[in-house]
C-alpha positions in Angstrom: -149.7 4.1 -117.4 -153.1 3.9 -116.0 -153.9 1.0 -117.8 -151.0 -0.9 -116.2 -152.2 0.0 -112.7 -155.0 -1.5 -110.6 -155.0 -0.4 -106.9 -156.6 -1.7 -103.8 -157.5 0.7 -101.1 -158.1 -1.1 -97.6 -160.3 1.1 -95.4 -163.2 3.2 -96.5 -162.6 6.1 -93.9 -161.6 9.6 -94.9 -158.1 8.6 -95.7 -158.8 5.7 -98.0 -161.8 7.6 -99.9 -159.6 10.5 -100.5 -156.9 8.1 -102.0 -159.7 6.3 -104.0 -161.1 9.6 -105.4 -157.7 11.0 -106.4 -156.8 7.8 -108.1 -160.2 7.7 -109.8 -159.6 11.2 -111.2 -156.4 9.9 -112.9 -158.4 7.1 -114.6 -156.7 4.5 -112.4 -158.8 1.4 -111.6 -159.5 1.3 -107.9 -161.1 -1.2 -105.7 -162.1 -0.1 -101.9 -162.6 -2.8 -99.3 -164.2 -1.7 -96.0 -164.8 -4.4 -93.3 -167.9 -2.4 -91.7 -171.3 -2.1 -93.0 -170.9 1.7 -93.7 -168.2 4.0 -94.7 -166.4 6.5 -92.7 -164.1 4.8 -90.3 -163.9 6.7 -87.0 -165.8 9.5 -88.5 -169.0 7.7 -89.5 -172.8 7.9 -89.0 -174.6 5.7 -86.7 -178.1 5.3 -85.7 -180.0 5.0 -82.2 -183.6 4.8 -81.5 -184.2 5.8 -85.1 -182.1 8.9 -84.6 -179.2 9.5 -86.9 -176.0 10.3 -84.9 -172.2 10.2 -85.6 -169.8 7.9 -83.7 -168.1 11.2 -82.4 -168.6 14.9 -82.7 -166.0 16.1 -85.0 -165.9 19.7 -86.4 -163.9 21.0 -89.3 -161.7 24.3 -89.5 -161.7 26.7 -92.4 -158.1 25.7 -92.8 -159.1 22.1 -93.7 -158.6 22.9 -97.3 -158.1 19.4 -98.8 -161.0 18.0 -96.9 -163.3 20.7 -97.8 -162.3 20.7 -101.5 -162.9 16.8 -101.7 -166.2 17.4 -100.2 -167.2 19.8 -102.9 -165.6 17.7 -105.6 -167.8 14.6 -104.9 -170.9 16.7 -104.9 -171.2 18.5 -101.6 -172.2 22.1 -100.9 -170.0 23.6 -98.0 -172.6 26.3 -97.1 -175.4 23.8 -97.0 -173.6 20.8 -95.3 -172.2 23.0 -92.7 -173.2 25.6 -90.0 -170.2 27.9 -90.5 -169.2 30.1 -87.3 -166.5 32.7 -86.9 -164.0 31.6 -84.3 -165.5 31.7 -80.8 -164.4 29.9 -77.7 -167.0 29.9 -74.9 -166.5 28.2 -71.6 -169.8 28.7 -69.9 -169.6 31.5 -67.2 -165.9 31.3 -67.2 -164.4 32.7 -70.4 -165.4 33.7 -73.9 -163.3 34.7 -76.8 -164.8 36.1 -80.2 -162.9 36.9 -83.2 -164.4 40.0 -85.2 -164.6 40.4 -88.8 -161.0 41.7 -89.3 -158.2 40.3 -91.5 -155.8 37.7 -90.0 -153.9 38.0 -87.7 -155.6 41.1 -86.5 -159.0 39.3 -85.8 -157.1 37.1 -83.3 -155.4 39.9 -81.6 -158.5 41.8 -81.0 -160.3 38.5 -79.7 -157.3 38.0 -77.4 -157.3 41.4 -75.9 -161.1 41.6 -75.6 -161.6 38.0 -74.2 -163.9 37.8 -71.1 -162.7 36.0 -68.1 -159.1 36.8 -68.3 -157.0 39.5 -66.5 -155.7 42.3 -68.7 -152.2 40.8 -67.9 -153.4 37.2 -69.2 -154.8 38.9 -72.3 -151.5 40.6 -73.0 -149.5 37.4 -72.2 -151.6 35.5 -74.8 -151.1 38.0 -77.3 -147.4 37.9 -76.8 -147.4 34.2 -77.0 -148.9 34.3 -80.6 -146.5 37.1 -81.5 -143.5 35.2 -80.4 -144.8 32.3 -82.4 -145.2 34.5 -85.5 -141.5 35.8 -85.0 -140.4 32.1 -84.9 -142.4 31.6 -87.9 -144.2 28.8 -86.0 -141.1 26.6 -86.1 -139.8 25.4 -82.8 -136.0 24.4 -82.4 -137.0 21.2 -80.8 -140.1 19.3 -79.8 -141.3 19.5 -76.2 -144.7 19.2 -74.3 -147.3 21.9 -74.7 -147.1 22.4 -71.0 -143.5 23.0 -71.3 -143.9 25.4 -74.1 -146.4 27.4 -72.3 -144.2 27.7 -69.3 -141.6 28.9 -71.4 -143.8 31.8 -72.6 -145.1 32.8 -69.2 -148.5 31.5 -70.0 -150.0 31.0 -66.3 -152.1 28.3 -65.1 -155.6 30.2 -65.3 -154.7 31.3 -68.8 -153.6 27.8 -69.8 -156.6 26.2 -68.4 -159.2 28.7 -70.1 -157.7 29.0 -73.4 -154.7 26.8 -74.5 -155.6 23.6 -72.7 -159.2 23.5 -74.4 -157.7 24.0 -77.7 -155.0 21.5 -77.2 -157.1 18.7 -76.1 -159.8 19.5 -79.0 -157.1 19.6 -81.7 -154.8 16.9 -80.4 -156.8 14.6 -78.3 -154.0 14.5 -75.7 -153.4 16.0 -72.5 -151.1 19.1 -72.5 -148.5 17.4 -70.2 -148.2 14.6 -72.9 -149.0 16.6 -76.2 -146.3 17.7 -78.8 -145.8 21.3 -78.8 -144.5 21.3 -82.5 -147.9 19.7 -83.6 -149.9 22.2 -81.5 -147.9 25.1 -82.9 -148.8 23.8 -86.5 -152.5 23.8 -85.6 -152.1 27.4 -84.4 -150.1 28.6 -87.5 -152.8 27.1 -90.0 -156.0 27.7 -88.0 -155.1 31.2 -86.5 -152.5 32.9 -88.5 -153.3 32.7 -92.1 -156.6 34.0 -93.6 -159.4 35.0 -91.5 -161.6 32.2 -93.0 -159.2 29.5 -91.8 -160.4 29.9 -88.1 -163.8 29.5 -89.0 -165.5 26.5 -87.3 -167.7 24.1 -89.6 -170.4 22.1 -87.6 -171.7 19.4 -90.0 -175.4 19.4 -90.7 -175.5 15.8 -92.0 -173.8 12.6 -90.6 -170.1 12.0 -91.4 -170.8 9.0 -93.6 -173.0 10.9 -95.9 -170.7 14.2 -95.8 -167.9 12.8 -97.7 -167.4 8.9 -97.8 -170.6 8.0 -99.3 -170.4 10.7 -101.8 -166.9 9.7 -102.6 -168.0 6.0 -103.1 -170.6 7.1 -105.7 -168.0 9.3 -107.4 -165.6 6.4 -107.7 -168.2 3.9 -109.0 -169.2 6.4 -111.5 -165.7 6.5 -112.8 -165.5 2.5 -113.0 -164.2 1.9 -109.5 -165.5 -0.5 -107.0 -166.5 0.0 -103.5 -167.0 -3.1 -101.4 -168.8 -3.0 -98.1 -168.5 -5.4 -95.4 -165.6 -6.9 -97.1 -162.7 -6.9 -94.9 -159.2 -7.9 -96.2 -157.8 -10.9 -94.2 -154.2 -11.2 -95.5 -151.6 -9.8 -98.1 -149.3 -11.8 -100.3 -146.6 -10.3 -102.3 -145.6 -11.4 -105.7 -143.3 -10.2 -108.5 -145.6 -7.9 -110.2 -148.1 -7.1 -107.6 -149.9 -7.7 -104.1 -152.7 -10.4 -103.7 -155.2 -9.6 -101.2 -157.6 -12.2 -99.6 -161.2 -11.5 -98.5 -163.9 -13.8 -97.6 -165.0 -13.6 -101.1 -161.7 -14.9 -102.6 -158.3 -13.5 -103.8 -157.6 -10.7 -106.0 -154.2 -9.3 -107.6 -153.5 -5.6 -107.7 -150.5 -3.5 -108.7 -150.6 -1.5 -105.6 -152.2 -1.4 -102.2 -153.1 1.6 -100.1 -153.5 0.2 -96.6 -155.9 3.0 -94.9 -157.0 0.7 -92.1 -156.8 1.7 -88.5 -153.4 1.3 -86.9 -154.1 -2.0 -85.1 -155.7 -3.5 -88.4 -152.9 -2.2 -90.5 -150.3 -3.8 -88.1 -152.0 -7.2 -88.2 -152.1 -7.2 -92.1 -148.5 -6.0 -92.5 -146.9 -8.0 -89.6 -146.4 -11.2 -91.7 -144.2 -9.3 -94.3 -140.6 -9.3 -93.3 -139.7 -6.2 -95.1 -142.2 -4.1 -93.2 -140.8 -4.9 -89.8 -139.8 -1.3 -89.0 -143.2 0.0 -90.3 -144.9 -2.4 -88.1 -142.8 -1.4 -85.1 -143.8 2.3 -85.5 -147.5 1.4 -85.6 -147.2 -0.7 -82.5 -145.4 2.1 -80.7 -148.1 4.4 -80.9 -150.2 4.8 -77.9 -153.8 5.7 -78.1 -156.3 8.2 -76.5 -160.2 7.9 -76.1 -163.0 10.2 -77.1 -166.3 9.7 -75.4 -169.7 11.1 -76.7 -172.7 11.3 -74.5 -175.9 11.9 -76.5 -179.0 12.9 -74.6 -182.4 13.3 -76.2 -184.3 15.9 -74.4 -187.9 17.2 -75.1 -187.6 19.3 -78.4 -187.8 22.8 -76.6 -184.6 22.2 -74.8 -181.7 24.3 -76.3 -178.2 25.5 -75.2 -177.3 29.3 -75.7 -175.1 28.5 -78.5 -174.5 25.7 -81.1 -171.3 24.7 -79.6 -169.9 25.7 -76.2 -167.6 24.4 -73.5 -167.7 23.7 -69.8 -164.8 24.5 -67.2 -163.6 21.8 -65.0 -166.4 19.5 -65.7 -166.6 16.0 -67.3 -168.3 17.4 -70.3 -165.6 19.4 -72.2 -167.7 20.6 -75.3 -171.4 20.5 -75.8 -173.2 20.6 -79.2 -176.8 21.5 -79.7 -177.8 19.3 -82.6 -180.9 21.3 -82.9 -179.3 24.5 -83.6 -176.8 22.8 -85.8 -178.7 20.2 -87.8 -182.5 20.5 -86.8 -182.4 17.7 -84.3 -184.6 19.5 -81.7 -183.7 18.5 -78.1 -180.7 16.4 -79.0 -177.5 17.4 -77.1 -174.0 15.9 -77.3 -171.4 16.1 -74.7 -167.9 15.3 -75.9 -165.0 14.0 -73.6 -161.6 13.9 -75.3 -158.4 12.3 -74.0 -157.8 10.1 -70.9 -159.4 10.9 -67.7 -161.4 9.8 -64.6 -164.6 9.4 -66.8 -163.2 6.3 -68.2 -163.5 4.4 -64.8 -167.3 5.3 -64.8 -170.2 2.9 -66.1 -171.8 4.6 -69.1 -175.2 5.1 -67.5 -173.3 6.8 -64.5 -171.4 9.0 -66.9 -174.6 9.8 -68.8 -176.0 10.8 -65.5 -173.3 13.1 -64.6 -173.6 15.0 -67.8 -177.2 15.3 -67.1 -176.4 16.9 -63.6 -173.8 19.3 -65.2 -176.4 20.4 -67.8 -179.1 21.0 -64.8 -176.6 23.0 -62.7 -175.0 25.1 -65.9 -178.2 25.9 -67.7 -181.2 25.1 -65.5 -182.2 22.2 -67.6 -184.6 20.5 -65.2 -186.1 18.0 -67.6 -184.8 14.4 -67.7 -183.7 13.1 -71.2 -186.0 10.7 -73.0 -183.0 8.6 -73.7 -179.2 8.6 -73.8 -176.6 6.9 -75.7 -172.9 6.8 -74.8 -170.3 6.2 -77.6 -166.9 5.3 -76.2 -164.1 5.1 -78.9 -161.3 3.9 -76.6 -158.8 4.0 -79.3 -160.1 7.1 -81.3 -156.9 8.7 -82.0 -153.0 8.2 -81.6 -151.4 10.0 -78.5 -149.8 13.1 -80.0 -146.8 13.1 -78.0 -143.4 14.9 -78.6 -141.0 13.6 -81.1 -143.2 10.8 -82.1 -141.9 8.5 -84.9 -145.0 8.0 -86.9 -144.8 5.6 -89.9 -144.5 7.0 -93.4 -146.8 7.0 -96.0 -143.9 5.2 -98.2 -143.1 1.7 -97.0 -139.9 -0.2 -98.1 -142.3 -2.0 -100.5 -142.9 0.6 -103.4 -146.2 -1.1 -104.2 -147.7 -0.8 -100.7 -148.5 2.6 -99.1 -149.9 3.5 -95.8 -152.6 6.2 -95.5 -154.3 7.4 -92.1 -154.2 10.2 -89.7 -151.8 8.4 -87.6 -149.1 8.4 -90.5 -146.3 10.9 -90.7 -147.6 14.5 -91.1 -147.7 18.1 -89.8 -151.0 17.5 -88.0 -152.6 15.5 -85.2 -155.4 13.0 -85.7 -157.7 15.1 -87.7 -159.8 14.5 -90.9 -157.5 17.0 -92.6 -154.5 14.9 -91.6 -156.2 11.5 -92.9 -157.3 13.2 -96.2 -153.8 14.4 -97.1 -152.1 11.1 -96.2 -154.5 9.5 -98.6 -153.8 12.1 -101.4 -150.0 11.7 -100.9 -150.6 8.0 -101.4 -152.4 8.7 -104.6 -149.8 11.0 -105.8 -147.1 8.5 -105.6 -149.0 5.8 -107.4 -150.1 8.2 -110.2 -146.7 9.8 -110.6 
């Protein structure tokens, strides 16, 4: 069977490279086509002023089983590649939750009942909410917004702002009043209700291209596959026994194609194919949400109290101390997820507002030596209720879709991307 197959993967992000690795494991010839100069998609390494950065500060959770497995498969070492922290949520000066070393879900119950910055009533209400979800087996009768779900379970405004909203925005990159309660509950189920390790936070010590995609490329090439960089696919053409793809270097024919390109690129490639009209319509219907990352290079002695912590009612939502995480001393990153007023600010002004927040919150009087704002304006799909996400399987059996925006239980996460790529590989190799 493998000898009859020859698969093209369009896109060298986490979804595409997951598919490529799985296909290579089945001895199926695979060729990856990536339009950019480096692999990784929306989770990729970049450089500024000679300093290695990422296009955004992503973290993994212990429940990202498939992603962590693939990283190890292609040569990674989880303990060396990540700073692993037990579940902890800190909004500086406002709220603190830390999970003790107890089995799940007891670790979460104790964390909620001892959380600082909540009243005893709010702590009990949060614990009752999680207990109610467990009784429902984390399955909702219908999809509503996270705001509506919290109101149904008597989660008051202060509790929502300090606990559930930061979790929702961080996980779904969507404001609570727009976010799918069903998908949010899926995240709570897998991260907080299974084994204790599933709630661990893993902060990468190396950039996201090096973490998986580049290793995956080496893995695929060692097994006879090809990984083409700076080689975007310009068109697809169907034939009776395969699909032709056109690039600037010519035309090649494949038995199957896994389209793991970003939604807008995928829609452009698929739009000329009449059989994929509904698939393209689903892609077109997706709204998108931004993620802004503000990097600030301070003198090397400048640090934050923790490797990662949040701010309450500030432009900066989450702060990362890259010195504590990756040995990049003095380098701080502020992440602003989802839509907001920050989008209207010039980047230099936004950076200065973050500088002011760090000065006011932590007494950092020094000015940064440089700043870099990375604005991913279409970073993720807007994870709204009852969203009709496109399926991995299309009406054309030889053409499949992969990406974190395709149908699945998760929001736009690395784990969702990887799972989609593995599903495509499973279908082809079956």
